[in-house]
N, C-alpha and C positions, 0 to 999 in steps of 0.2 A: 503494501500499499503503498503508494505516497503523500508527502506529510509537508502542509502549509497551511501557513499562521499570518494572522495579522497582528503588528507588533505601536503600540501608543502607550501614553500614559495622561491623562488618567483614561480609563478605556471601560465606557458604560455600555448599555446597547447597541449594537449592532447588528446588521444587516449581513455584511461580509460572510457570517458563516452559512445561511440560506442562500444568498446568491452563488458561492461558490459548487457549493451542493448540486445546485441545481444543475447547474455549466458542467460539471464532471459526469451530472448523469445525460448531461445532453450530448455530451463528447464519449463518454464511455470511458470515465480512466476511475478509477481505483484508490481513491485519494480520501483525505482528513483535511482538515482547514479548523484550527482552533484560534483563539484570542492570548494575544501574551500581555498582560499587563507589566512594560517595562519602564520604569523613572530614568530620566535623562542621566542621572548616575551612576548607573547599572547598565547602561547599553554594551561599554565596552565590554564590562566582563562576560555579557550575556552573546559574542561574539562566536563561541566553541557551541555554544548550543541553538544559536541561529544556522552553523554551518550544518546541522543535523540535519537540517530543512532539506526539501528540494529548492525551495523558493519563500519568499514572503510576502507582504504587504508593508507597508510602513504611513503609519498616519503621524500627528502633530503628537510630540515633537519632534520626531524623530528622519524628518525627512531629508534634514540638512546633515545630520551628527552620523548616518546611516553611510555617507558617501566611503570616510577611512576605509569601512569593513570591503568597499569594492574595488576588485580587479583593477578595472573603465568602466566609463561609465557611457551608458547608448547616446545616441545627438540629442535625444529627446530629452535626458536626464545633462546633459551637460549646456541647453542651450536655457533650462531653468534653474541651474544650482540647484537643485530637485529631485531626489529620490523617493520612489514609496513601490516601486517593485524590485526587487532581486530575484536572479535568476542564480542558482548555485551551482557547481560542477566542477568541472578542471579549471573556471574562470568564473568567480562573481562579478557578473558584469549588472548594473543599475538602471534601471528604466523609470520613467517620469510616465506612469499609463492614464493618469487625470488626463494628458494634453489629447492625448487620441480615445477617452471616453470624451469628450470635449469636444470635439472637432467632428466625431461619428452622430454625434447627437444635432447638432449642427446640420448632417446632410440628411439624417434620419425626419427633421424636422422641413425638411425641404428649402433649406435656408442657406446662405453664402456667406464666408468671412470676406469675402474677396470684393466686399459691399460699404458702403456709409453703415458704420456699427458705433451704437452708440453700444457702453460700457459703467453701467452706476454699480461705485464701489470699487475701492482699488486693495485691498485684503490680500490674504498668498493667492486667492483663487481668481480675484479680477487682477492682478498682477501677470498670473498665468495667460489668461482670456486677455488680456488687451495684446497681452506680445506675442500669442499664435494669429491673433487677428492682424498683427499690423505685420508679421511675417508673412502669411499668404495675402499680402497686397488690399488688404482692406485700409479704409478713411475714416479711422478710430478715435472718437470722443470718448473721455476716463472722464465724470462727473461724481465730485465728488464733495464732503461737505468743507468745510473753511479747515476744521483740523487736522485735515488728511492732507490738503491741499497739497504741501508740503514733499508728502511721500509720495503723490502720484506724479508731479513733477521731478523728482526722481527716479519711479520708477520710467517712465518718458524719456530721459537724460540713455536712461541704461538701454535702451531698448534702440534707441536711436545709433548708439556706440556700435551695437550690435547687428541693426538692420538699417542704416545708412540714407535707404532710399524711403523708412516711414512716416507714414503720413499720420500723425497722431497729434491732440493735440488734450488738455484739460478741459474743463469747464466748473466753474463755485456752484454747486445748489445754498442759494440764501436762506431760505425759506426750510420749512421740515421737508418737501419732498421736492423731487426736481422738477422744476415747471419751463416753460417753452420762453419763457424771459432771461430762464439762464441759460440757454444755448444760441438763443440771439439768431444770425443769419437761419442756421443748421436743423432749427425746429422743427422744419418741416419736410425732412429730406433724409428718413430712417430704413434701412433695406430692414435693421436687424437689431430690437432690443433685447439689451441684455443686464439682467440682474443678478450682479454680484454681490449685491449687501445681504445683511440678514433682514432687511425690511423686509415683516410679512412672516416669518417663522414663527412656528408655534412657542408659547402662545398667544404671543402678539400677531392675530391670524387677521385683523383687523386695518391692515395697514399698506400699504403702497410706497413705494420710492420714488414714484413719478404719479405728474396728473395723468387724467383722461386724455387730455391731447395730446400728447406725447403718444403714448399709446394707439390712438388714431391717426398718427402721422407716421407709424414705423409699419413698416411691411409684414412681419412675424416678430415675436416672441421667445425668448430663454431665460429662466430663473431658475438660479442653478439651486433656491431650498426644496428641498422634497418633502418637508414635512410642516405644512398640511400637503397630501398629495397635488389638492387644487392652493393655488394660492391666489389671493384678489386680483395677482395681476394679470395672474393668465387666465383665471375666470371671466375679467373684465376684454381683455383680447380675443377669448374666444365670441363675446356676448358681440363685440365688433366684424365678427369675420376674420378675425386673423389666426394663423396656426401658431400654437402655443403649446409648449411643453418646461416643465420641471423636472427637477434637479436627478429625478432617479434613473433618469435616461442616463446620466453621465455614470452615477455610480455603478448600473449595472452592466454599459458598457468601457467602462475601466478594466472592470474587472474580466470582462470578456477578453481583453486585450492580454492581461496577466496571465490567463490562461492559455493566448496563443502563443506567448511568449515562452511558457512553463512548458507547454505539452504540445505545441503546433498545433493545435485546437482550428476546429472550424462551427462556424454558429450560423444557421439560416437566420436571416433579418429575422419571418415570422416568429423562429422560438426566441428570440430574443424580447422582440415587441410583446410575446405573451409573459415572460419573465418582468417585466418592466412592467407590467400591468398588475400581475398577481405581487410582486411586492410593493406596489402602492398599495393593495390593498390591506397590507399588514401594515399600515402607518395608524 
């Protein structure tokens, strides 16, 4: 039996064991997947135990701390300086499957990153999303609250240093939510609206990160939040006839990417969509 795990701290309730168990069953793989709560100060002493696994995922706070464990990094991990998937073997290789899960979610949504993209929020996942959109040739606007404007500008500078052709700028949110006045002339032309902030997450489910007008002037909506299974943002978008998707797709698809890396597994899109729906029903 192959053995896999998710490491992080603290590790509360996680859907990863259920997701990976289903994926391994679909791929005909005899394997187990467990949760390993490892505090940061114990990570280095856990390298021996981790070497006994066939592979593992890493979540907060280990996405950077695990890098010294790796013999080399895949381009996906090098680009973002973050590892969330490790393949063990003769060579320990670190990957970033978050970006695979995100990109494939956007494809499943029927949208494109090579377009006018609005990203709300610039935390860890927001930085990855903004960088990937810029890397794919998007015209990207990153909207943040005043307290995070310096961080956003720093992120934009880093992206431009790696991708000189990048078209990316910041916008400051002056009120409680992003409004058209914060965006100026660009407010009426977004192909893809992405919420990378925690606004709308359980238990504060009655909130949105932007006004209805911004949704109305966006062609598609992606919300990284997966609890609740339908956020107020995605609900409003669907009411306006916009294709919309929550972060459960990203969670499932990044796990599928890990199974592809570890086992060469292949999954039918219909099976992945069913798994996404089933995981949403567990929320």
